[in-house]
MIFI-77867 format. One record per residue (C-alpha): residue in three letters; x, y, z. Coordinates in nm, 2 decimals, m for minus. Example, Ala and Ser with C-alpha at 12.3 -4.5 7.8 and 13.67 -1.06 7.14 Angstrom:
2
+-----+--------+--------+--------+
|  aa |      x |      y |      z |
+-----+--------+--------+--------+
| ala |   1.23 |  m0.45 |   0.78 |
| ser |   1.37 |  m0.11 |   0.71 |
+-----+--------+--------+--------+
REM end
This chain:
206
+-----+--------+--------+--------+
|  aa |      x |      y |      z |
+-----+--------+--------+--------+
| met |   8.47 |   6.36 |   9.12 |
| ser |   8.70 |   6.31 |   9.45 |
| gly |   9.02 |   6.18 |   9.36 |
| gly |   9.00 |   6.24 |   9.00 |
| lys |   9.26 |   6.44 |   8.79 |
| ile |   9.24 |   6.80 |   8.67 |
| asp |   9.38 |   6.82 |   8.32 |
| met |   9.40 |   7.17 |   8.28 |
| lys |   9.39 |   7.49 |   8.51 |
| val |   9.17 |   7.75 |   8.39 |
| val |   9.16 |   8.11 |   8.60 |
| leu |   8.90 |   8.41 |   8.55 |
| leu |   9.03 |   8.76 |   8.60 |
| gly |   8.89 |   9.09 |   8.60 |
| lys |   8.75 |   9.38 |   8.79 |
| glu |   8.49 |   9.33 |   9.09 |
| tyr |   8.16 |   9.31 |   8.96 |
| gly |   8.26 |   9.24 |   8.60 |
| gly |   8.08 |   8.92 |   8.57 |
| lys |   8.30 |   8.64 |   8.64 |
| thr |   8.10 |   8.48 |   8.91 |
| ser |   7.80 |   8.48 |   8.70 |
| leu |   8.00 |   8.33 |   8.39 |
| val |   8.12 |   8.04 |   8.59 |
| glu |   7.80 |   7.97 |   8.77 |
| arg |   7.61 |   7.94 |   8.44 |
| tyr |   7.89 |   7.73 |   8.28 |
| leu |   7.90 |   7.50 |   8.58 |
| his |   7.58 |   7.46 |   8.72 |
| asp |   7.35 |   7.64 |   8.44 |
| arg |   7.20 |   7.88 |   8.68 |
| phe |   7.15 |   8.27 |   8.70 |
| cys |   7.08 |   8.45 |   8.99 |
| gly |   6.89 |   8.73 |   8.81 |
| asp |   6.89 |   9.07 |   8.99 |
| val |   7.03 |   8.91 |   9.33 |
| pro |   7.38 |   9.02 |   9.33 |
| tyr |   7.66 |   8.75 |   9.41 |
| gln |   7.90 |   8.81 |   9.74 |
| asn |   8.22 |   8.95 |   9.64 |
| thr |   8.45 |   8.66 |   9.59 |
| ile |   8.73 |   8.65 |   9.85 |
| gly |   9.06 |   8.49 |   9.75 |
| ala |   8.91 |   8.25 |   9.48 |
| ala |   8.63 |   8.01 |   9.43 |
| phe |   8.68 |   7.68 |   9.26 |
| gly |   8.51 |   7.43 |   9.06 |
| ala |   8.53 |   7.17 |   8.82 |
| lys |   8.38 |   7.01 |   8.49 |
| lys |   8.44 |   6.74 |   8.24 |
| ile |   8.39 |   6.80 |   7.86 |
| met |   8.43 |   6.59 |   7.55 |
| val |   8.59 |   6.76 |   7.26 |
| asp |   8.72 |   6.57 |   6.94 |
| gly |   8.66 |   6.23 |   7.11 |
| lys |   8.86 |   6.32 |   7.41 |
| asn |   8.74 |   6.41 |   7.78 |
| val |   8.91 |   6.69 |   7.95 |
| thr |   8.83 |   6.81 |   8.30 |
| met |   8.88 |   7.18 |   8.37 |
| gly |   8.97 |   7.32 |   8.72 |
| ile |   8.81 |   7.67 |   8.71 |
| trp |   8.93 |   7.95 |   8.95 |
| asp |   8.70 |   8.25 |   8.98 |
| thr |   8.95 |   8.51 |   9.15 |
| ala |   8.84 |   8.81 |   9.35 |
| gly |   8.82 |   9.12 |   9.14 |
| ser |   8.89 |   9.36 |   9.41 |
| glu |   9.24 |   9.54 |   9.39 |
| arg |   9.32 |   9.47 |   9.74 |
| tyr |   9.32 |   9.08 |   9.68 |
| glu |   9.55 |   9.13 |   9.34 |
| ala |   9.84 |   8.95 |   9.51 |
| met |   9.65 |   8.67 |   9.60 |
| ser |   9.51 |   8.65 |   9.25 |
| arg |   9.85 |   8.60 |   9.12 |
| ile |   9.88 |   8.28 |   9.34 |
| tyr |   9.56 |   8.14 |   9.16 |
| tyr |   9.70 |   8.21 |   8.80 |
| arg |  10.02 |   8.02 |   8.86 |
| gly |  10.06 |   7.72 |   8.62 |
| ala |   9.73 |   7.81 |   8.43 |
| arg |   9.69 |   7.69 |   8.07 |
| ala |   9.41 |   7.91 |   8.02 |
| ala |   9.31 |   8.28 |   8.15 |
| val |   8.96 |   8.42 |   8.07 |
| val |   9.01 |   8.81 |   8.14 |
| cys |   8.68 |   8.96 |   8.19 |
| tyr |   8.53 |   9.29 |   8.13 |
| asp |   8.18 |   9.44 |   8.17 |
| leu |   8.05 |   9.56 |   7.86 |
| thr |   7.88 |   9.84 |   8.03 |
| asp |   8.18 |   9.94 |   8.22 |
| asp |   8.47 |  10.11 |   8.02 |
| thr |   8.70 |  10.11 |   8.32 |
| ser |   8.67 |   9.72 |   8.34 |
| phe |   8.83 |   9.68 |   8.00 |
| asp |   9.15 |   9.90 |   8.16 |
| arg |   9.15 |   9.65 |   8.42 |
| ala |   9.14 |   9.37 |   8.16 |
| arg |   9.46 |   9.52 |   8.02 |
| phe |   9.62 |   9.52 |   8.32 |
| trp |   9.56 |   9.16 |   8.37 |
| val |   9.68 |   9.07 |   8.02 |
| glu |  10.01 |   9.25 |   8.09 |
| glu |  10.04 |   9.06 |   8.43 |
| leu |   9.99 |   8.71 |   8.25 |
| lys |  10.21 |   8.80 |   7.96 |
| lys |  10.50 |   8.88 |   8.22 |
| asn |  10.45 |   8.58 |   8.45 |
| glu |  10.25 |   8.30 |   8.25 |
| glu |  10.38 |   8.31 |   7.91 |
| asn |  10.25 |   7.97 |   7.84 |
| cys |   9.91 |   8.05 |   7.94 |
| arg |   9.66 |   8.12 |   7.66 |
| ile |   9.44 |   8.44 |   7.70 |
| tyr |   9.08 |   8.48 |   7.62 |
| leu |   8.91 |   8.81 |   7.61 |
| cys |   8.54 |   8.79 |   7.75 |
| gly |   8.28 |   9.07 |   7.76 |
| thr |   8.02 |   9.02 |   8.01 |
| lys |   7.64 |   9.12 |   8.01 |
| lys |   7.61 |   9.12 |   7.65 |
| asp |   7.22 |   9.10 |   7.72 |
| leu |   7.25 |   9.46 |   7.85 |
| val |   7.40 |   9.60 |   7.53 |
| asp |   7.19 |   9.41 |   7.27 |
| gly |   6.89 |   9.56 |   7.06 |
| val |   6.73 |   9.89 |   7.23 |
| asn |   6.99 |   9.87 |   7.49 |
| lys |   7.31 |   9.93 |   7.26 |
| lys |   7.36 |  10.29 |   7.40 |
| asn |   7.45 |  10.11 |   7.72 |
| arg |   7.75 |   9.96 |   7.55 |
| lys |   8.09 |  10.13 |   7.68 |
| val |   8.31 |   9.88 |   7.56 |
| asp |   8.37 |   9.88 |   7.16 |
| tyr |   8.39 |   9.56 |   7.00 |
| his |   8.63 |   9.65 |   6.73 |
| asn |   8.87 |   9.79 |   7.01 |
| thr |   8.86 |   9.47 |   7.18 |
| thr |   8.93 |   9.27 |   6.88 |
| asp |   9.22 |   9.49 |   6.77 |
| phe |   9.37 |   9.46 |   7.12 |
| ala |   9.34 |   9.07 |   7.08 |
| asp |   9.52 |   9.07 |   6.77 |
| glu |   9.80 |   9.25 |   6.92 |
| ile |   9.81 |   9.00 |   7.20 |
| asn |   9.71 |   8.67 |   7.00 |
| ala |   9.39 |   8.61 |   7.20 |
| leu |   9.03 |   8.52 |   7.11 |
| val |   8.74 |   8.75 |   7.20 |
| phe |   8.41 |   8.64 |   7.33 |
| glu |   8.10 |   8.84 |   7.41 |
| thr |   7.89 |   8.65 |   7.66 |
| ser |   7.55 |   8.66 |   7.85 |
| ser |   7.52 |   8.48 |   8.16 |
| lys |   7.17 |   8.56 |   8.18 |
| thr |   7.07 |   8.41 |   7.84 |
| cys |   7.40 |   8.17 |   7.83 |
| glu |   7.51 |   8.33 |   7.48 |
| asn |   7.86 |   8.22 |   7.39 |
| val |   7.93 |   8.07 |   7.74 |
| arg |   7.93 |   7.73 |   7.64 |
| glu |   8.12 |   7.82 |   7.31 |
| leu |   8.41 |   7.99 |   7.52 |
| phe |   8.49 |   7.69 |   7.72 |
| tyr |   8.43 |   7.46 |   7.46 |
| gln |   8.71 |   7.66 |   7.27 |
| ile |   8.95 |   7.68 |   7.58 |
| cys |   8.94 |   7.31 |   7.56 |
| lys |   8.95 |   7.25 |   7.20 |
| asp |   9.29 |   7.47 |   7.20 |
| phe |   9.43 |   7.28 |   7.48 |
| ile |   9.37 |   6.96 |   7.31 |
| asp |   9.53 |   7.10 |   7.01 |
| asp |   9.85 |   7.22 |   7.20 |
| cys |   9.88 |   6.89 |   7.35 |
| lys |   9.90 |   6.73 |   7.02 |
| lys |  10.21 |   6.94 |   6.93 |
| leu |  10.39 |   6.85 |   7.24 |
| pro |  10.58 |   6.52 |   7.31 |
| glu |  10.44 |   6.30 |   7.55 |
| gln |  10.53 |   6.41 |   7.93 |
| pro |  10.56 |   6.15 |   8.19 |
| ser |  10.46 |   6.42 |   8.44 |
| asp |  10.25 |   6.71 |   8.34 |
| pro |  10.28 |   7.04 |   8.60 |
| thr |   9.92 |   7.13 |   8.49 |
| arg |   9.77 |   6.82 |   8.63 |
| phe |   9.70 |   6.77 |   8.99 |
| gln |   9.46 |   6.56 |   9.23 |
| leu |   9.13 |   6.71 |   9.29 |
| asn |   9.03 |   6.63 |   9.64 |
| ser |   8.74 |   6.84 |   9.65 |
| ser |   8.39 |   6.86 |   9.50 |
| pro |   8.32 |   7.00 |   9.17 |
| lys |   8.09 |   7.24 |   9.34 |
| his |   8.17 |   7.59 |   9.29 |
| lys |   8.32 |   7.68 |   9.65 |
| thr |   8.62 |   7.87 |   9.78 |
| cys |   8.93 |   7.64 |   9.82 |
| pro |   9.29 |   7.66 |   9.84 |
| cys |   9.51 |   7.66 |   9.51 |
| asn |   9.62 |   7.32 |   9.43 |
| ser |   9.90 |   7.41 |   9.19 |
+-----+--------+--------+--------+
REM end
């Protein structure tokens, strides 16, 4: 995809080990590393994917940001100009939802045109006989989503549950939003992609 255009910038935010990298790996490459932990993301990792929605091709540039608080200032660089933010939290860790609230506040203050999607990760760990492992109540998240005009998805990167549905909805909302706007000669969210779509660390192009 060298030299291609990125139509929309999507950023993933959330606490470290909150499932962001597994989510991106499953969506971009349809793989899951199981019990082998991913190396903690430093700065941000980048990937791109083209998807067709309503007869239109949309190429997403996806930034998987570091979850550690020491990289907080760096994460702000990567969400600038994002049209969508997937704010992730681990369904087995209630503190991760507190961190998700922090990132929502940051986005509301700094990126008012960015759509927010709340994403509960590791759903396979709280389903069925594992319900006792759930630490983040679904109704609490939907109540919060109503307050901030966001959508909620509970996903499993292991089983792929709701992963494709999440990114499909992001693209559909992007297309619907574009239909409401007059044609612009230069869209600041479009920029040249000069790297491979493989998930890797790279500087922000915004």
